[in-house]
N, C-alpha and C positions, 0 to 999 in steps of 0.2 A: 690300411693298417699294417704295422710292422710285424713281420713274422720271425720265428725263431732262427731262421737261416740267415738273417741279416748279421753282418759282421763288420766291425770297424777295425781297419788296420792302422795301428798307432805307431808311427815311425820315429825312431830316435835319429833325428837328422844329422847331428854331429858324428854319431857312431858310423853312419854310412859314408859321410863325406870324408872323414879321416881315413877310413879303411880304403876307400877308392883312391884317394890322393896318394897314400904311401905305397899302394900296390904298383903304381907306375913311376913314382918319384925316384925309386931306387935306380932305375935305368934312365933318369932324366927325361922321361917322355911326358913333358908337361902340356903338349898339344896346344900351343899358343894359337889363338884365333886371329881373324883379320884385323881385330882391334888391338892386338898385342897383349891380350889377357890370357893367362893359362886357363885351360878348361878340363884338365885331366880328372880332377876331383869331381867336378860338376857332371861330366859325362859318365864317370863310373858310378856316381851317386844315382843317377837316373836309371842306369842299367841294373843296379842292385834293386831299386824300387820296383821296376817293371818285372824283374825276376820273381820278387816276392809276391807281387800281385798275381802273376801267372800261377803260382802255387796255392796262394791263400784264397784267391777268388773273392775278394771283399766286395761288399755292397757300398762301403764307405771308406774313405781314407783321410788321415790327418797327420801332418808332420810337425813334430815338436822340436824347438831349438833352444839352446842356451842364448841368453841375451846379455853378453858380456861376462867377464871372468869373476866379478864380485857378486857373491850371494850372501844370504843370511848365515851360511856356514862359515864364511870368512870372519864374520862378526863373532861367532861362537869360538873360533879357533884360528889364530893368525897363521898357523902353519898349514892350513887346509889348501892342498894343491899348490903350495908355495914353491915347490921344487920343479914344477913342470916347466919345460922349455918353451920359449916363445915359438909360435907356429912359423914354418918356413915362409919366406917372402912370396914364393909362388902360390902359396895357399891363401894368403890374406885376402886378395881380391875376389877369391871364389866364395868367401863367406856370404857376401851379398848376392853375388851372381847366382849361386845355387838356389836361393830363395826366389829370385826373379824368374829363373827358368822353371822351377817347380810351379810357381803361380801361373806362369804362362801356359803350362800344360793342364791347368785347372785344379791343382792341388791347393789345399788350405794350409798355410803356415801359421803356427802360434808359438808364443813364448812370452814370459813375464819377467821383467827386470827384477833382480834380487832372488830369483829361483833358477834352478837348473832344469834342463829339459826333462830329466828323470822325474822331477816333482810335477811338472806339467803332465807327463805321461801317467803318473800315478793318479793324479787328480781326474784325468779323463776316464781312466779305467773304473775308478770308483763311482764317478758320476753316471757312467753308462750302465753299471750293474742294476738290474731290475727294470731296465727300459725295454727289454726284448731284443736289444742289439748287443751281441757278445763282442768282445774285443780280442785282438791279437797284437801283442807288442813285438816290434821288430827292432833288435839292437844287437850290439856286440858286447854289451856290458852285463855281466852276470849279476851285478847289484840289483838289476830289475827282476830277478827271480823271486824276490820277496813279494812281488805284486801278483803272483799266480793265485788265481781264485777260480771258483766254479764257472764264472763267466769270462775269465781272462786267461789266455795262454800267452806264453812268452817264447819267441823264436830267437835263438842266439846264432848270429852269423858264424859260419865256419869258413874255411879257406875256399876261395873261388866264389863264383856267382851261383845263386839258387841252391846253396847248400846250408842247411840249418839244423841245429839241435832243437827239436820241437818239444817244449815242456808244457804239460798240463799238471794238475795236482798229483795224479797217480804216478806219472813219470818222475816228478821231482821227489816225491816221498820215497819211491823205490831207489832212486840214485843216492839221496842224501840221508835218508833215515830220520828226517825231521819235517816239520811243516814249513811252508814258505815264510810264514810270519816269524818262525824261530830262526830263520836265516839271518835276520837282523842282529840277533844276539851273537850268533857265530861270527859275523863280520866285526862286531864291536870288540869281541874278545881277541881276535887274531889281528885286527887292524887292517889297514890298506895302504901299502907303500905308494901306489900310484896316486891315491887321493891325499896322502900325506898325514894320515892320523895313525897313531902308534898302537892302539889297543893295549893289551897287557904284554909287556916285554917278556919274551921267552915262551909265549903261548902261540903256537902256529895253528894252521887250519885243522890238522888231525886231532890235536888235543881239544881245541875249541868245539869241534863237532862232537867229540866223545862226551864232553862235559854237558853240552846242551841235550844230547840224546838221553843222558842219565838224569839230569836235574831240570830239564825243560826250559828254564829261563836263567838269566843272570841272577835274579833275585833268589831263584831256587838254589843255585850254586852257593851263594853267599849264606843262605840259611843252613847249609850243610858243610860249611867250611872245615869243620873238625874231621870230616870223612876224607878230605883231600890229602894228597901227599904234602909233607912239610914244605917242599919247594914250591908247589903250586899255591899253597896258602900264603907264603911269603910274597910271591909275585902279585897275587891278587890284592893283598893288603897294601903293598907298595904303590900299585897303579890303580887303586880304586877310583880316584877322582878322574883320571884320564879315561878309565873304562866307562864311566857314566857319560862323559863328554863324547867318547867314541860312538856310543850308542845313538846319541842325538845326531851325530854326523852321518851314521850309517843308514838311519831310517829315512825312507823317501817320504816327503811331505805330500799328503793327498788332499789338501784343502787350499790349493793355490787359487787366488782370485782370477780365474781364467774363464773368459767368455768365448764360446764358439757355438755356431749354429749347425747342428748335425745335418740339417737339410742341405746346407751348402757343401757338406762333405761327401755327398753321393758321388760314387765313382762312375764316370760315363765312358770310360775307355780312352783310347788315344784319339783325340778330336782331329778333324781334317786340317784345322789351322795350325796343328803342331809342326807341319812342314815349314811354315813361316818362322816359327820360333827357332827351329833348327838352323835355318839359313841366317836369321838375324844374329844369332850368337856364335855362328861358325862351329856347330857341333857335328862335325863330319862322322866321327866314330859312333855317336849316338844314332845318327841316321841309319847306319848299317845295322846296329843292334836291334832297333825297333822295326826295321824293314818298312820304312815309310815309302 
C-alpha cells in the first residue's frame, strides 16, 4: 500500500533544459560529444535533476515536456509567445537528445501535442491529489505557483544547482497575501511580456496584487468599479475584452488527455547501466557530477 511519505517529483523539462543550456552557452561551452552533438544543456539538465532528487528524496519522478510551439493558446490569441526568438542552433539537437538520455536513465517523459508542459504538470498534480502520493513541481517558471495545493508544493529554481525557493500554501500566502488560485487573476491583470499577452495596459504587478487582495477576483473588481480611481476604471473598461482573454491564457489547464502509469514512475536511483548511457552519449561532465 502507498503511504503518506510517497512523493512524485514532477519536472518542468524545458525550464531545466533552457536554464542549463544558457548557463554555459554564454562562454560558448557547448561540450560537443564524439558524435558532433552539443551536450551542455543535456548534461546540465541531468545535473539539475539529480540535485533536486537529492534534496526532495522522491519515491517517484516524471518529466513533462512541451510538444512543439503551437498550443490551444495560440488559437485563442495569435500574439501568444509570438515574439520569442528561435532557439540557438546548438540547443536544437538537444531537445530530442535530453529525452533519450533521461529515458535511458529510467525516467518517464510525457507531453501532449496542443498543450504546454505547464498544462501536463497541472494535470498530473490534480490527478495525484487524493491518491496518497503528494507532488512537488520543479520549475523556473512562477506561473506554476497557481498549482500550489495541500498535496502539491512548487520549487522554483534559483541561481546555481540545488538552490530552490520552496513554496507550500503557507509560504505562498505569507509572501503574496493571496491564495495560489488568485494568482491567476493577478497574472491576467498585469499580463506577461514573456508569454506575449498584455493584460490591462498600465496595471503592473503591484497594482494587480493590491486589487486582488482587496476584491478577491477580477469579477469582484468589476462589481466594485465605482470604488476604483478614475484612471483604473478607464483602463479596465478599455481593456476588458483582452483582460478576459488574458485570464484564459494565464490559467494552467488541468484536464489534459494525459496517460501515465505511476508504477512506471518509481525512482530506483542511478542504475548500474547508467555508465553505458554516459559513454554512449559522451557525457563526460555528467560522469563527474554523479560520480559514477
